[in-house]
C-alpha positions as CSV (number, residue, x, y, z in Angstrom):
1,X,5.3,-7.4,-5.7
2,X,6.5,-4.3,-4.0
3,X,8.5,-5.1,-0.8
4,X,6.9,-4.0,2.6
5,X,9.8,-2.0,3.9
6,X,9.7,-0.8,7.8
7,X,11.8,0.3,10.7
8,X,13.1,-3.1,11.2
9,X,14.3,-4.1,7.7
10,X,15.2,-0.5,6.2
11,X,18.7,-0.8,6.8
12,X,19.0,-4.2,5.1
13,X,16.8,-3.7,2.0
14,X,17.4,-0.1,1.5
15,X,20.9,1.1,2.7
16,X,22.8,-2.1,2.1
17,X,21.3,-3.0,-1.4
18,X,24.0,-3.4,-4.2
19,X,20.9,-2.3,-6.5
20,X,19.1,1.0,-7.0
21,X,16.0,1.3,-4.5
22,X,12.8,2.9,-5.1
23,X,11.0,3.5,-1.9
24,X,7.4,4.8,-1.9
25,X,6.5,6.8,1.2
26,X,2.5,6.4,1.6
27,X,-0.4,6.1,3.8
28,X,-3.8,4.4,3.4
29,X,-5.9,7.5,4.0
30,X,-3.9,9.3,1.1
31,X,-5.8,9.6,-2.1
32,X,-2.7,10.5,-4.5
33,X,-0.9,7.5,-2.6
34,X,-3.8,5.1,-4.2
35,X,-3.1,6.3,-7.8
36,X,0.6,5.9,-7.2
37,X,0.3,2.5,-5.7
38,X,-0.6,0.4,-8.8
39,X,2.3,2.2,-10.7
40,X,4.8,1.1,-8.0
41,X,3.7,-2.5,-8.3
42,X,3.9,-2.6,-12.0
43,X,7.6,-1.2,-11.5
44,X,8.4,-3.8,-9.0
45,X,7.6,-6.5,-11.6
46,X,9.5,-4.8,-14.6
47,X,12.4,-4.0,-12.5
48,X,12.7,-7.5,-11.0
49,X,16.3,-8.3,-10.4
50,X,17.4,-4.8,-11.6
51,X,16.2,-2.7,-8.8
52,X,14.3,-3.0,-5.3
53,X,11.2,-1.7,-5.2
54,X,9.4,-1.0,-1.8
55,X,6.8,0.9,0.1
56,X,6.8,2.4,3.4
57,X,3.7,3.1,5.4
58,X,4.5,6.4,7.2
59,X,1.6,5.7,9.7
60,X,3.3,2.4,11.0
61,X,7.1,3.7,10.3
62,X,7.4,7.1,11.6
63,X,11.1,7.0,12.3
64,X,12.1,6.4,8.7
65,X,9.8,9.2,7.6
66,X,11.2,11.6,10.0
67,X,14.9,10.7,9.2
68,X,14.1,11.6,5.4
69,X,12.0,14.5,6.1
70,X,9.0,13.3,4.6
71,X,6.2,15.9,5.0
72,X,4.1,15.3,2.0
73,X,2.9,11.8,0.6
74,X,3.3,10.4,-1.9
75,X,7.1,11.0,-1.7
76,X,9.1,8.6,-3.7
77,X,13.0,8.2,-3.0
78,X,15.5,6.6,-5.0
79,X,18.5,5.2,-3.2
80,X,21.8,4.3,-4.6
81,X,24.8,2.9,-2.5
82,X,22.8,3.9,0.5
83,X,22.4,7.6,-0.6
84,X,19.2,9.4,-1.7
85,X,20.0,10.2,-5.3
86,X,16.6,11.3,-6.6
87,X,13.3,12.4,-5.3
88,X,9.7,12.6,-6.7
89,X,6.9,14.4,-4.6
90,X,3.5,13.8,-5.6
91,X,1.6,11.5,-8.1
92,X,3.2,11.3,-11.5
93,X,3.1,9.2,-14.5
94,X,4.8,5.8,-14.5
95,X,7.1,7.1,-17.4
96,X,8.6,9.7,-14.9
97,X,9.3,7.2,-12.3
98,X,10.8,4.5,-14.9
99,X,13.1,7.3,-16.4
100,X,14.3,8.2,-12.9
101,X,14.9,4.4,-12.2
102,X,16.7,4.0,-15.6
103,X,19.1,6.8,-14.9
104,X,20.4,5.0,-12.0
105,X,20.7,1.6,-13.6
106,X,23.9,2.5,-15.4
């Protein structure tokens, strides 16, 4: 299951991770977010042990969203060594996100 990332645990789960991290910025009222949600859950199972997969509810965690300039959701950021290395705005097929994650695993 995708981790719930918030203001309190963001530093520990994302910035200090020794694995690539996919963060899904979403909100309950966002239609495209509901399309991406199940894909993010599938990826969290498939990449268990290889990458960290988490979700940030932008309504509950405005500081993280502001820090990374999130203006449209869903926005998915991929972090490696505490840096944003890739970004996807909008709903996309699972294969696109898997490809972006795979590129960071090597």
